[in-house]
MDTraj code that builds the backbone (N, CA, C; nanometers):
import mdtraj as md
import numpy as np

residues = "MET GLY ARG VAL ARG ALA ARG ILE ALA GLU ALA GLY GLY GLN ARG ASP GLU THR VAL ALA ASP TYR GLU GLN THR VAL LEU LYS ALA LEU ALA ASP ALA GLU SER ALA LEU ALA ARG HIS LEU ARG ALA ARG GLU GLU MET ALA GLY ARG PHE GLU ALA ARG ARG ARG ALA VAL ARG ALA ALA GLU LEU ALA GLN LEU ARG TYR ARG GLU GLY ALA GLY SER LEU ILE GLU VAL LEU ASP ALA ASP ARG GLU ARG VAL GLU ALA GLU ARG PHE HIS VAL SER ALA GLN VAL ARG LEU ALA SER SER PHE ALA ARG LEU SER THR ALA LEU GLY LEU GLY TRP SER SER ARG CYS SER VAL ASN GLY PRO ILE SER ALA GLU PRO SER GLU CYS SER ARG".split()
xyz = np.array([
    [-0.1052, -2.9879, 2.3518],
    [-0.0982, -3.0213, 2.1674],
    [-0.2530, -3.0671, 2.1169],
    [-0.2705, -3.1229, 2.1847],
    [-0.3946, -3.1994, 2.1367],
    [-0.4897, -3.1100, 2.1295],
    [-0.5286, -3.0276, 2.2608],
    [-0.6410, -2.9256, 2.2776],
    [-0.5835, -2.8612, 2.1377],
    [-0.5155, -2.7954, 2.1450],
    [-0.4727, -2.6936, 2.0155],
    [-0.5412, -2.7561, 1.9094],
    [-0.5116, -2.8574, 1.8321],
    [-0.4912, -2.8813, 1.6915],
    [-0.6590, -2.9259, 1.6729],
    [-0.7311, -2.9862, 1.8415],
    [-0.8671, -2.9925, 1.8297],
    [-0.9401, -2.8171, 1.8324],
    [-0.9142, -2.7734, 1.8869],
    [-0.9862, -2.6509, 1.8494],
    [-0.9731, -2.5849, 1.7319],
    [-0.8173, -2.6220, 1.6599],
    [-0.8366, -2.5585, 1.5060],
    [-0.9199, -2.6743, 1.4435],
    [-0.9622, -2.7929, 1.4311],
    [-1.0211, -2.8288, 1.3838],
    [-1.1697, -2.7786, 1.4052],
    [-1.2246, -2.7720, 1.5343],
    [-1.3348, -2.7005, 1.5501],
    [-1.3533, -2.6090, 1.4963],
    [-1.2308, -2.4781, 1.4964],
    [-1.2935, -2.3103, 1.4696],
    [-1.3050, -2.4028, 1.2806],
    [-1.2110, -2.4451, 1.2263],
    [-1.2388, -2.4995, 1.1077],
    [-1.3888, -2.5733, 1.0831],
    [-1.4011, -2.6233, 1.1294],
    [-1.5645, -2.6762, 1.1320],
    [-1.6826, -2.5984, 1.1293],
    [-1.6603, -2.4732, 1.2018],
    [-1.7041, -2.3887, 1.2339],
    [-1.7213, -2.2492, 1.1464],
    [-1.6111, -2.2239, 1.1022],
    [-1.6112, -2.1904, 0.9816],
    [-1.7006, -2.2513, 0.8519],
    [-1.6466, -2.3889, 0.8234],
    [-1.7176, -2.4545, 0.7252],
    [-1.8581, -2.3989, 0.7568],
    [-1.9012, -2.4699, 0.8624],
    [-2.0505, -2.4241, 0.8736],
    [-2.1512, -2.2845, 0.8629],
    [-2.0311, -2.1815, 0.8607],
    [-2.0355, -2.0220, 0.8472],
    [-2.0501, -1.9939, 0.7268],
    [-1.9641, -2.0317, 0.6117],
    [-1.9895, -2.0199, 0.4805],
    [-2.0745, -2.0676, 0.4199],
    [-2.1358, -2.2397, 0.4558],
    [-2.2746, -2.3197, 0.4021],
    [-2.3402, -2.2405, 0.4578],
    [-2.3968, -2.1850, 0.5613],
    [-2.4546, -2.0744, 0.6130],
    [-2.5307, -1.9661, 0.4925],
    [-2.3905, -1.9331, 0.4795],
    [-2.3394, -1.7547, 0.4127],
    [-2.4442, -1.8160, 0.2910],
    [-2.3691, -1.9352, 0.1923],
    [-2.4091, -1.9360, 0.0638],
    [-2.5612, -1.9911, 0.0373],
    [-2.5787, -2.0311, 0.1564],
    [-2.7440, -2.0856, 0.1390],
    [-2.8438, -1.9371, 0.1408],
    [-2.7704, -1.8690, 0.2422],
    [-2.8435, -1.7370, 0.2083],
    [-2.8173, -1.6579, 0.1073],
    [-2.7163, -1.6680, 0.0173],
    [-2.7068, -1.5716, -0.0956],
    [-2.8128, -1.6629, -0.1982],
    [-2.7909, -1.7937, -0.2243],
    [-2.9215, -1.8747, -0.3111],
    [-3.0133, -1.7977, -0.2793],
    [-3.0372, -1.8327, -0.1486],
    [-3.1982, -1.7934, -0.1275],
    [-3.2341, -1.6359, -0.1544],
    [-3.1129, -1.5481, -0.1439],
    [-3.1717, -1.4181, -0.1839],
    [-3.1856, -1.3916, -0.3225],
    [-3.0566, -1.4553, -0.4136],
    [-3.1427, -1.4446, -0.5756],
    [-3.2619, -1.5155, -0.6059],
    [-3.2481, -1.6402, -0.5492],
    [-3.3619, -1.6835, -0.5613],
    [-3.5518, -1.5964, -0.5483],
    [-3.5661, -1.5266, -0.4070],
    [-3.6078, -1.4416, -0.3631],
    [-3.6099, -1.3375, -0.5313],
    [-3.5189, -1.2842, -0.5409],
    [-3.4644, -1.1341, -0.6238],
    [-3.5176, -1.2254, -0.7881],
    [-3.5237, -1.2929, -0.7896],
    [-3.5499, -1.4106, -0.9434],
    [-3.6835, -1.4044, -0.9424],
    [-3.7423, -1.4937, -0.7759],
    [-3.8894, -1.4750, -0.8151],
    [-3.9916, -1.3573, -0.8019],
    [-3.9364, -1.2514, -0.7470],
    [-4.0085, -1.0959, -0.7424],
    [-3.9846, -1.0197, -0.8429],
    [-3.8700, -1.0596, -0.9310],
    [-3.8420, -0.9824, -1.1082],
    [-3.9603, -1.0560, -1.1757],
    [-3.9460, -1.2319, -1.1779],
    [-4.0503, -1.2546, -1.2634],
    [-4.2424, -1.1993, -1.2011],
    [-4.2381, -1.2031, -1.0916],
    [-4.3951, -1.1959, -1.0809],
    [-4.3646, -1.0088, -1.1142],
    [-4.2683, -0.9395, -1.0881],
    [-4.3043, -0.7871, -1.1620],
    [-4.3123, -0.7672, -1.3023],
    [-4.2633, -0.8374, -1.3913],
    [-4.2707, -0.8333, -1.5394],
    [-4.4416, -0.9417, -1.5426],
    [-4.4710, -1.0028, -1.4866],
    [-4.5990, -1.0265, -1.5158],
    [-4.7121, -0.9491, -1.5106],
    [-4.6597, -0.8339, -1.3851],
    [-4.7370, -0.7721, -1.3614],
    [-4.7578, -0.6631, -1.4247],
    [-4.6297, -0.6046, -1.4940],
    [-4.6208, -0.5265, -1.6380],
    [-4.7027, -0.5112, -1.7297],
    [-4.7186, -0.6672, -1.7518],
    [-4.7297, -0.7208, -1.8565],
    [-4.8853, -0.6846, -1.8756],
    [-4.9287, -0.7539, -1.7313],
    [-5.1127, -0.7500, -1.6953],
    [-5.1462, -0.6062, -1.7215],
    [-5.0828, -0.5042, -1.6694],
    [-5.0879, -0.3524, -1.6631],
    [-5.1299, -0.3294, -1.8139],
    [-4.9947, -0.3655, -1.8506],
    [-5.0179, -0.2788, -2.0201],
    [-5.1348, -0.3563, -2.1003],
    [-5.1477, -0.4773, -2.0279],
    [-5.3455, -0.5103, -2.0875],
    [-5.4370, -0.4609, -2.0497],
    [-5.4056, -0.4413, -1.9302],
    [-5.5732, -0.3661, -1.8655],
    [-5.5436, -0.1982, -1.8795],
    [-5.4652, -0.1537, -1.9422],
    [-5.4754, -0.0005, -1.9571],
    [-5.5074, -0.0398, -2.0896],
    [-5.4889, -0.1053, -2.2292],
    [-5.5049, -0.1245, -2.3555],
    [-5.7162, -0.1278, -2.3278],
    [-5.7075, -0.2423, -2.2904],
    [-5.8862, -0.3024, -2.2770],
    [-5.9507, -0.2087, -2.2048],
    [-5.8877, -0.0679, -2.1054],
    [-5.9728, 0.0061, -1.9901],
    [-5.9712, 0.1391, -2.1638],
    [-5.8867, 0.1298, -2.2227],
    [-5.8649, 0.2740, -2.3633],
    [-5.9645, 0.2140, -2.3987],
    [-5.9772, 0.1048, -2.4625],
    [-6.0914, 0.0625, -2.5882],
    [-6.2452, 0.0672, -2.5317],
    [-6.2339, 0.0464, -2.3440],
    [-6.3648, 0.0400, -2.3259],
    [-6.4285, 0.1635, -2.3239],
    [-6.3112, 0.2763, -2.2882],
    [-6.3431, 0.4042, -2.2973],
    [-6.3912, 0.4850, -2.4115],
    [-6.3066, 0.4305, -2.5420],
    [-6.3567, 0.4810, -2.6799],
    [-6.4968, 0.4049, -2.6839],
    [-6.4982, 0.2767, -2.6573],
    [-6.6855, 0.2263, -2.6461],
    [-6.7958, 0.2928, -2.6205],
    [-6.7445, 0.3148, -2.5136],
    [-6.8974, 0.4031, -2.4084],
    [-6.8676, 0.5448, -2.4847],
    [-6.7803, 0.6175, -2.5203],
    [-6.7830, 0.6971, -2.5988],
    [-6.8690, 0.6956, -2.6771],
    [-6.8138, 0.6045, -2.8090],
    [-6.9110, 0.6221, -2.9503],
    [-7.0671, 0.5696, -2.9255],
    [-7.0404, 0.4769, -2.7849],
    [-7.1908, 0.4266, -2.7865],
    [-7.3211, 0.5749, -2.7470],
    [-7.2324, 0.6594, -2.6377],
    [-7.3101, 0.7837, -2.5880],
    [-7.2988, 0.8581, -2.7718],
    [-7.2488, 0.8817, -2.8184],
    [-7.2530, 0.9774, -2.9589],
    [-7.3916, 0.9480, -2.9919],
    [-7.3759, 0.7786, -3.0559],
    [-7.4570, 0.7048, -3.0979],
    [-7.6065, 0.7596, -3.0412],
    [-7.6240, 0.7260, -2.9218],
    [-7.7137, 0.7426, -2.8685],
    [-7.8219, 0.8876, -2.8965],
    [-7.6880, 1.0445, -2.8694],
    [-7.7297, 1.1544, -2.8788],
    [-7.7781, 1.1854, -3.0391],
    [-7.7225, 1.0684, -3.1479],
    [-7.7526, 1.1544, -3.2274],
    [-7.9102, 1.0233, -3.3533],
    [-7.9462, 0.9056, -3.1702],
    [-8.0286, 0.8784, -3.2436],
    [-8.0533, 0.7104, -3.3268],
    [-7.8769, 0.6885, -3.3108],
    [-7.8665, 0.5628, -3.3801],
    [-7.8389, 0.4580, -3.3101],
    [-7.8371, 0.4840, -3.1738],
    [-7.8390, 0.3806, -3.0788],
    [-7.9041, 0.4252, -2.9389],
    [-7.9165, 0.2783, -2.8935],
    [-8.0052, 0.2702, -2.7822],
    [-7.9538, 0.3080, -2.6222],
    [-8.0447, 0.3776, -2.5555],
    [-7.9852, 0.3885, -2.3963],
    [-7.9333, 0.2407, -2.3377],
    [-8.0087, 0.1551, -2.3540],
    [-7.9827, 0.0050, -2.2853],
    [-7.8044, -0.0136, -2.3701],
    [-7.7566, 0.0483, -2.5118],
    [-7.6136, -0.0158, -2.5484],
    [-7.5488, 0.1205, -2.5068],
    [-7.5728, 0.2570, -2.4458],
    [-7.4733, 0.3389, -2.3694],
    [-7.4759, 0.2537, -2.2285],
    [-7.5561, 0.2083, -2.1564],
    [-7.5281, 0.1745, -2.0411],
    [-7.4393, 0.0827, -2.0414],
    [-7.5089, -0.0347, -2.1340],
    [-7.3928, -0.1784, -2.1639],
    [-7.2550, -0.0854, -2.1311],
    [-7.2100, -0.0231, -2.2445],
    [-7.0788, 0.0054, -2.2978],
    [-7.0432, 0.1372, -2.1256],
    [-7.0796, 0.1787, -2.0787],
    [-7.0482, 0.1921, -1.9662],
    [-7.0608, 0.1251, -1.8270],
    [-7.1362, 0.0161, -1.8359],
    [-7.0618, -0.0908, -1.7588],
    [-6.9540, -0.1305, -1.8068],
    [-6.9574, -0.1814, -1.8761],
    [-6.7960, -0.2296, -1.9738],
    [-6.6939, -0.1495, -1.9390],
    [-6.6995, 0.0270, -1.9345],
    [-6.6065, 0.0827, -1.9000],
    [-6.6024, 0.0909, -1.7783],
    [-6.6610, 0.0883, -1.6879],
    [-6.6621, 0.1293, -1.5587],
    [-6.6033, -0.0389, -1.4799],
    [-6.5959, -0.1661, -1.5303],
    [-6.5657, -0.3049, -1.5037],
    [-6.3971, -0.2477, -1.5782],
    [-6.3844, -0.2410, -1.6851],
    [-6.2377, -0.2208, -1.7583],
    [-6.1333, -0.1115, -1.6462],
    [-6.2007, 0.0168, -1.6187],
    [-6.1170, 0.0683, -1.5058],
    [-6.1476, 0.0597, -1.3366],
    [-6.2203, -0.0841, -1.3119],
    [-6.1719, -0.1670, -1.2460],
    [-6.0357, -0.2243, -1.2061],
    [-6.0481, -0.3214, -1.3444],
    [-5.9502, -0.3888, -1.3659],
    [-5.8231, -0.3423, -1.4037],
    [-5.8119, -0.2679, -1.4429],
    [-5.7296, -0.1599, -1.4903],
    [-5.6301, -0.0899, -1.3123],
    [-5.7435, -0.0404, -1.2524],
    [-5.6434, -0.0138, -1.1386],
    [-5.6443, -0.1237, -1.0322],
    [-5.6794, -0.2186, -1.0434],
    [-5.6565, -0.3530, -0.9474],
    [-5.5029, -0.4012, -0.9871],
    [-5.4996, -0.3923, -1.1628],
    [-5.3788, -0.3866, -1.1885],
    [-5.2515, -0.3242, -1.1683],
    [-5.2564, -0.1587, -1.1474],
    [-5.2107, -0.0591, -1.0856],
    [-5.1571, -0.1154, -0.9533],
    [-5.2507, -0.1300, -0.8471],
    [-5.2117, -0.1624, -0.7474],
    [-5.1375, -0.2954, -0.7408],
    [-5.1474, -0.4187, -0.8047],
    [-5.0585, -0.5319, -0.8015],
    [-4.9152, -0.4877, -0.8699],
    [-4.9105, -0.3833, -0.9735],
    [-4.7771, -0.3378, -1.0168],
    [-4.7160, -0.3073, -0.8870],
    [-4.7659, -0.2182, -0.7943],
    [-4.7109, -0.0887, -0.6969],
    [-4.6183, -0.2265, -0.5861],
    [-4.6938, -0.3281, -0.5608],
    [-4.6715, -0.4095, -0.4828],
    [-4.5918, -0.5218, -0.5260],
    [-4.6062, -0.5353, -0.6479],
    [-4.4755, -0.6264, -0.7614],
    [-4.3329, -0.5631, -0.7041],
    [-4.3941, -0.4028, -0.7788],
    [-4.2203, -0.2817, -0.6968],
    [-4.1595, -0.3102, -0.6017],
    [-4.2928, -0.3329, -0.5054],
    [-4.2577, -0.3434, -0.3570],
    [-4.1627, -0.3902, -0.3150],
    [-4.2094, -0.5204, -0.3602],
    [-4.1463, -0.6655, -0.3387],
    [-4.0428, -0.6760, -0.3857],
    [-4.0235, -0.6360, -0.5025],
    [-3.8592, -0.6345, -0.6090],
    [-3.7811, -0.5775, -0.5177],
    [-3.7942, -0.4424, -0.4790],
    [-3.7378, -0.3647, -0.4367],
    [-3.6466, -0.4632, -0.2931],
    [-3.7451, -0.4764, -0.2480],
    [-3.6917, -0.5229, -0.0868],
    [-3.6690, -0.6387, -0.1181],
    [-3.6993, -0.7512, -0.2213],
    [-3.5895, -0.8852, -0.2719],
    [-3.4322, -0.7842, -0.2992],
    [-3.4386, -0.7364, -0.3602],
    [-3.3024, -0.6531, -0.4357],
    [-3.2212, -0.6102, -0.2968],
    [-3.2473, -0.5841, -0.2033],
    [-3.1695, -0.5028, -0.1356],
    [-3.2276, -0.3638, -0.1226],
    [-3.2802, -0.2633, -0.1965],
    [-3.3244, -0.1521, -0.1859],
    [-3.3804, -0.0687, -0.0697],
    [-3.4666, -0.1442, -0.0133],
    [-3.5649, -0.1194, 0.1053],
    [-3.6685, -0.0737, 0.0406],
    [-3.7826, -0.0480, 0.1668],
    [-3.8622, -0.0230, 0.1460],
    [-3.9563, 0.0487, 0.2348],
    [-4.0184, 0.1224, 0.2608],
    [-4.0906, 0.1244, 0.4040],
    [-4.2854, 0.1423, 0.3646],
    [-4.3137, 0.0474, 0.4352],
    [-4.4532, 0.0473, 0.4499],
    [-4.5379, 0.1757, 0.4828],
    [-4.4544, 0.2910, 0.5703],
    [-4.5618, 0.4057, 0.5504],
    [-4.5723, 0.4522, 0.4260],
    [-4.5223, 0.4596, 0.3060],
    [-4.5360, 0.5311, 0.2127],
    [-4.6838, 0.4473, 0.1501],
    [-4.7205, 0.2894, 0.1378],
    [-4.8399, 0.2813, 0.0812],
    [-4.9194, 0.2566, 0.1626],
    [-4.9072, 0.3257, 0.3396],
    [-5.0306, 0.3202, 0.3995],
    [-5.0888, 0.4417, 0.4339],
    [-4.9782, 0.6093, 0.4554],
    [-4.9859, 0.6835, 0.4725],
    [-5.0232, 0.7571, 0.3404],
    [-4.9664, 0.7478, 0.2200],
    [-4.9667, 0.8297, 0.1106],
    [-4.9525, 0.7523, -0.0061],
    [-4.9676, 0.8212, -0.1115],
    [-4.9469, 0.7532, -0.2314],
    [-4.8182, 0.6534, -0.2712],
    [-4.8384, 0.5468, -0.3349],
    [-4.7165, 0.4887, -0.3374],
    [-4.6169, 0.5630, -0.4315],
    [-4.4931, 0.5101, -0.4363],
    [-4.3858, 0.6077, -0.5234],
    [-4.3264, 0.5013, -0.5796],
    [-4.2688, 0.5684, -0.7013],
    [-4.2265, 0.4870, -0.7954],
    [-4.0828, 0.4606, -0.7615],
    [-4.0412, 0.5558, -0.6944],
    [-3.8808, 0.5635, -0.6251],
    [-3.8820, 0.5190, -0.4828],
    [-3.7959, 0.4333, -0.4655],
    [-3.8008, 0.3644, -0.3133],
    [-3.7518, 0.4560, -0.2421],
    [-3.6583, 0.4930, -0.3110],
    [-3.5540, 0.6142, -0.1657],
    [-3.6691, 0.7479, -0.1105],
    [-3.7567, 0.7349, -0.1816],
    [-3.8284, 0.8498, -0.1294],
    [-3.9147, 0.8006, -0.0007],
    [-3.9280, 0.6509, -0.0079],
    [-3.9786, 0.6403, 0.0783],
    [-3.9101, 0.6000, 0.2197],
    [-3.7643, 0.6027, 0.1704],
    [-3.6913, 0.5628, 0.2921],
    [-3.6192, 0.6850, 0.3283],
    [-3.6865, 0.7818, 0.3721],
    [-3.6294, 0.9253, 0.3873],
    [-3.6749, 0.9558, 0.4972],
])
top = md.Topology()
chain = top.add_chain()
for i, resn in enumerate(residues, 1):
    res = top.add_residue(resn, chain, resSeq=i)
    for name in ("N", "CA", "C"):
        top.add_atom(name, md.element.get_by_symbol(name[0]), res)
traj = md.Trajectory(xyz[None], top)
């Protein structure tokens, strides 16, 4: 009878340990999802800012080109505005990459899955279901 009680107590201890492990896993998953969501929201905000900066730089370059054609501006102004446009476009593309990466990490953290072949062999899709087929 003592062995039976000892085995029951051992099973109860194992159950408690398993429950504690499960709770830790759930808490870690929630923390990972929360962190991934925060990173994704920051990436979206950055993307919006970079998009607006790119739009302004494109417009400034167009105006500099127009002023130059009309004789009211210099070639240096055109080149400088074009350089700023190219830089704004580069930052915009970098923000797009960070946004797509953060979306993939968020999808993974939420358990939606993400196939790395989508980002390696082709365009990154906004829909993880397209990549997991």
